[in-house]
C-alpha positions as semicolon CSV with decimal commas, in nm:
position;residue;x (nm);y (nm);z (nm)
1;M;5,563;5,149;15,739
2;R;5,584;5,523;15,796
3;S;5,721;5,763;15,539
4;S;6,079;5,885;15,591
5;T;5,932;6,236;15,625
6;Y;5,659;6,135;15,874
7;L;5,781;6,338;16,175
8;H;5,846;6,648;15,967
9;D;5,505;6,621;15,801
10;L;5,333;6,560;16,136
11;L;5,502;6,863;16,289
12;V;5,400;7,082;15,994
13;S;5,038;6,965;16,012
14;T;5,037;7,015;16,391
15;I;5,185;7,365;16,387
16;F;4,999;7,491;16,080
17;T;4,636;7,408;16,159
18;E;4,497;7,663;15,914
19;E;4,480;7,596;15,541
20;L;4,791;7,732;15,373
21;D;4,897;7,673;15,015
22;D;5,239;7,539;15,109
23;P;5,303;7,531;15,485
24;D;5,673;7,529;15,561
25;L;5,853;7,518;15,897
26;W;6,106;7,766;15,763
27;M;5,829;8,011;15,669
28;L;5,788;8,133;16,029
29;G;6,090;7,970;16,179
30;F;6,060;7,686;16,427
31;S;6,254;7,620;16,743
32;A;6,230;7,364;17,017
33;M;6,447;7,259;17,306
34;W;6,441;6,962;17,541
35;V;6,609;6,987;17,883
36;K;6,682;6,709;18,132
37;G;6,782;6,772;18,491
38;A;6,595;7,100;18,541
39;D;6,254;7,158;18,692
40;L;5,997;7,416;18,592
41;D;6,110;7,661;18,861
42;V;6,463;7,666;18,718
43;L;6,335;7,711;18,363
44;A;6,081;7,975;18,470
45;A;6,361;8,178;18,626
46;A;6,579;8,137;18,316
47;Y;6,305;8,229;18,067
48;G;6,092;8,472;18,268
49;W;5,776;8,261;18,286
50;D;5,482;8,322;18,516
51;L;5,407;7,970;18,642
52;D;5,068;8,089;18,773
53;T;4,955;8,121;18,409
54;R;5,018;7,753;18,330
55;T;4,725;7,625;18,125
56;A;4,659;7,300;17,938
57;C;4,757;7,329;17,571
58;Y;4,829;7,118;17,266
59;L;5,123;7,199;17,042
60;S;4,871;7,268;16,765
61;D;4,745;7,569;16,964
62;I;5,075;7,730;17,064
63;L;5,136;7,938;16,751
64;D;4,830;8,158;16,812
65;H;4,898;8,184;17,186
66;N;5,264;8,270;17,129
67;I;5,169;8,545;16,885
68;N;4,894;8,681;17,114
69;D;5,060;8,669;17,456
70;G;5,413;8,531;17,422
71;S;5,325;8,189;17,564
72;T;5,572;7,903;17,551
73;W;5,453;7,544;17,506
74;V;5,599;7,336;17,789
75;A;5,584;6,957;17,791
76;E;5,720;6,710;18,045
77;V;5,794;6,348;17,951
78;N;6,041;6,092;18,086
79;G;6,240;6,347;18,288
80;W;6,274;6,585;17,989
81;I;6,101;6,922;17,953
82;S;6,037;7,055;17,603
83;L;5,995;7,423;17,517
84;V;5,841;7,561;17,195
85;P;5,959;7,810;17,091
86;G;6,277;7,734;17,272
87;H;6,609;7,740;17,091
88;S;6,766;8,061;16,977
89;G;7,107;7,911;16,925
90;G;7,379;7,676;17,039
91;E;7,491;7,906;17,319
92;E;7,144;7,891;17,476
93;V;7,144;7,510;17,463
94;R;7,496;7,501;17,610
95;S;7,420;7,745;17,893
96;I;7,091;7,582;18,000
97;S;7,280;7,250;18,032
98;E;7,514;7,395;18,298
99;G;7,494;7,235;18,640
100;G;7,482;6,871;18,527
101;R;7,187;6,906;18,290
102;E;7,145;6,788;17,931
103;A;6,982;6,990;17,654
104;V;6,906;6,932;17,289
105;G;6,766;7,188;17,048
106;L;6,641;7,202;16,692
107;R;6,603;7,532;16,513
108;L;6,490;7,615;16,160
109;D;6,514;7,981;16,070
110;I;6,341;8,190;15,804
111;H;6,664;8,200;15,603
112;G;6,655;7,824;15,540
113;R;6,917;7,730;15,797
114;A;6,873;7,440;16,035
115;C;7,070;7,361;16,349
116;F;7,076;7,064;16,587
117;D;7,262;7,120;16,915
118;Y;7,327;6,878;17,199
119;A;7,497;6,990;17,521
120;R;7,576;6,828;17,852
121;D;7,693;6,997;18,173
122;G;7,765;7,331;18,010
123;R;7,958;7,190;17,714
124;T;7,852;7,156;17,354
125;V;7,888;6,789;17,273
126;V;7,778;6,810;16,909
127;S;7,627;7,072;16,681
128;F;7,536;7,031;16,315
129;D;7,300;7,126;16,037
130;P;7,071;6,825;15,984
131;T;7,082;6,886;15,608
132;W;7,466;6,862;15,616
133;P;7,523;6,605;15,894
134;E;7,881;6,520;15,805
135;E;7,998;6,868;15,909
136;R;7,970;6,840;16,288
137;L;8,126;7,056;16,557
138;G;8,159;7,019;16,934
139;E;8,370;6,839;17,189
140;D;8,266;6,496;17,062
141;P;8,116;6,537;16,713
142;H;8,047;6,164;16,682
143;A;7,893;6,111;17,028
144;L;7,547;6,055;16,880
145;D;7,658;5,827;16,595
146;P;7,507;5,512;16,754
147;L;7,171;5,690;16,789
148;M;7,191;5,825;16,431
149;E;7,233;5,480;16,280
150;G;6,960;5,402;16,029
151;L;6,827;5,758;16,016
152;A;6,785;5,922;15,675
153;F;7,001;6,230;15,706
154;R;7,067;6,353;15,355
155;S;7,335;6,599;15,256
156;G;7,144;6,877;15,087
157;D;6,902;6,640;14,908
158;D;6,571;6,621;15,092
159;E;6,545;6,865;15,379
160;T;6,221;6,709;15,505
161;E;6,391;6,369;15,547
162;S;6,677;6,532;15,734
163;I;6,443;6,722;15,968
164;S;6,243;6,402;16,031
165;S;6,571;6,230;16,112
166;A;6,671;6,509;16,353
167;L;6,334;6,474;16,528
168;A;6,375;6,095;16,543
169;L;6,723;6,147;16,689
170;I;6,573;6,368;16,960
171;G;6,323;6,090;17,034
172;R;6,604;5,838;17,065
173;L;6,808;6,069;17,285
174;T;6,512;6,145;17,515
175;R;6,385;5,784;17,496
176;T;6,041;5,907;17,399
177;D;5,808;5,887;17,102
178;I;5,827;6,231;16,941
179;A;5,484;6,192;16,779
180;T;5,268;6,057;17,061
181;D;5,457;6,183;17,368
182;W;5,522;6,534;17,239
183;F;5,347;6,651;16,921
184;L;5,005;6,495;16,977
185;A;4,979;6,498;17,357
186;Q;4,826;6,770;17,566
187;H;5,079;6,953;17,781
188;S;5,089;7,318;17,895
189;R;5,150;7,671;17,788
190;I;5,301;7,934;18,016
191;R;5,292;8,309;17,962
192;P;5,584;8,537;18,039
193;L;5,593;8,748;18,353
194;S;5,409;9,078;18,314
195;R;5,639;9,366;18,253
């Protein structure tokens, strides 16, 4: 049986490939977004990507590429497209879902705040801090309750369990395996348009 912090720990070990004393997702900030119902052309226009620069890339390599040339990791699985980095806030998730799309984002900032946002068709369905899951906002704050059942969200106790649970929730929502379909699989990186 996997640890209740497995997805968090896997993400940390995937992002931080160099030896660090205490790697922490909050140390640099981490953001990811998954979008359903949009193609790469729509996302390229929204985020200013140069699709001609699309190159094979693992998530474990994106940190260096993002620092060096502004690349975004782009993955496509089961009709969803994931972007890393890719979630600056709930408004971004809401707006990219306009036009009948769905979007879900997870953001951890350098100030220790975490945010999970889920939007559909331009409306925020639910938004919450995974470390305080009982305080939810949105048009239907309990819309994801059936998918959250059995997950180990903890109120302020163990942040790594809560982040693992948020990642598992994204997997349930996208009907994918977060570890094998996203974190460990080779996908692409795309650089921004030249200025």
